[in-house]
N, C-alpha and C positions, 0 to 999 in steps of 0.2 A: 448679284450674289456670287461670291467667289467659291470655286470648288476646292475642297480640301486636298492637300497633297497626299501621296501614298504614305509618307512618314507620319503625317498627322493622323491618318486613319489607323495606322498600326499602333501609334501611341494611345489613341482613344480605345482601341481593343484591349490593350494591356491594362489600361486604367479601369475599364469595365470589368475585366477578369479579377483584378485586385479587389475591387469593390464587392464582387460576388463572393470571393473567398472570405473577406471580412464579415459579410452579412451571414454566411453559413456558420462561421465560427461563433458568432454571437447567438446563434440558434442551437448550439450544442445541447444535447440531452443533459438535464440537470444531474441525473444519476451518474453520468460519466465524469462530470466535473466535481462531484462531491468527494471529499476525502473520507476514507474509512475512519471511524472513531478510534480505532486502536493503532492507526498508523503512526501517530506522533509518539506514543509510548514505545512502540516497536523501534522507531528510529532513534529514540533517546536511550533506551535501556536494553533492548534485546538484540539489535542488529549486529553488534560486535561479535557475538558468538553464533547466533542462529543463521546469519547470512552465509557463513562458510562451514557450518557444522562443527565448530570448535568443541572438543571434548564430547562428541556425540550428540550435540544439540541438533534437534530435528530442523531441517531447512524448511522455511515457509513454502507451502504448496506441495511438499513431498508426502503424498498420502501414504506411501509405504512406511515411512518413518513415523508418521503421526498415528497410524492405525492402532498399534499396540497400546499407545498412551491413551487414546480415546476409548479403547475397549474396556479400560478399567473404570471409566465413568468420568464425567465432568468434575464431580466433587473431588475425587482423588487427584485429578490433574491439577486442579486449583490448589489443593493442599501441597502438592509437589512444588508448585511455583512459589507458594508462600514460604514453605519450609526450606526450600533448596534441595538439590540432589547431588550427592558426590558423584563424580569428582569435580564437575565443573559448573553446575547450576547453583548460583548464589541465591540466598534467601531473597524473596521478592523480586528475583530477576534483576537485582541492582536498582530497583525503583522503590525505595523505602517509603516514599510519600504517596505511592499509588494506592488507590482504593481497590476493593475487590472488583468493582465494575470496570475500572480502568485495566486491571490485570486481565480480566475476562475479555475485554475488547481487544487487547494485544494478542491474546491467544486466538480469538476469532479472526483477527487480521492475518495471522500466520497460517491459519487453516484454509482461508479463502483466497489467499494470494496466488 
């Protein structure tokens, strides 16, 4: 039986490390790999204004900006989304085909981001 060279041993260690990383990635927590139900709506219809705070749009995750809106209650927040708010919030947040559930999911995504 022939002994492995130092280069072969190092190659085997690298290969074993790569296999370990691949195995760990395959065991990732399902919650971490799931997409938030409102993320797609946000990316399609809300991102262009809310990501940068255009015309006063609250930025996702900015609790200080969202607090006064939430203080008025979820129902009024949803009404504002559906009706639009001058000067910059268009009706339905530009998602005319969105259901109330989808709009609510987009709001939840921005609040939890």
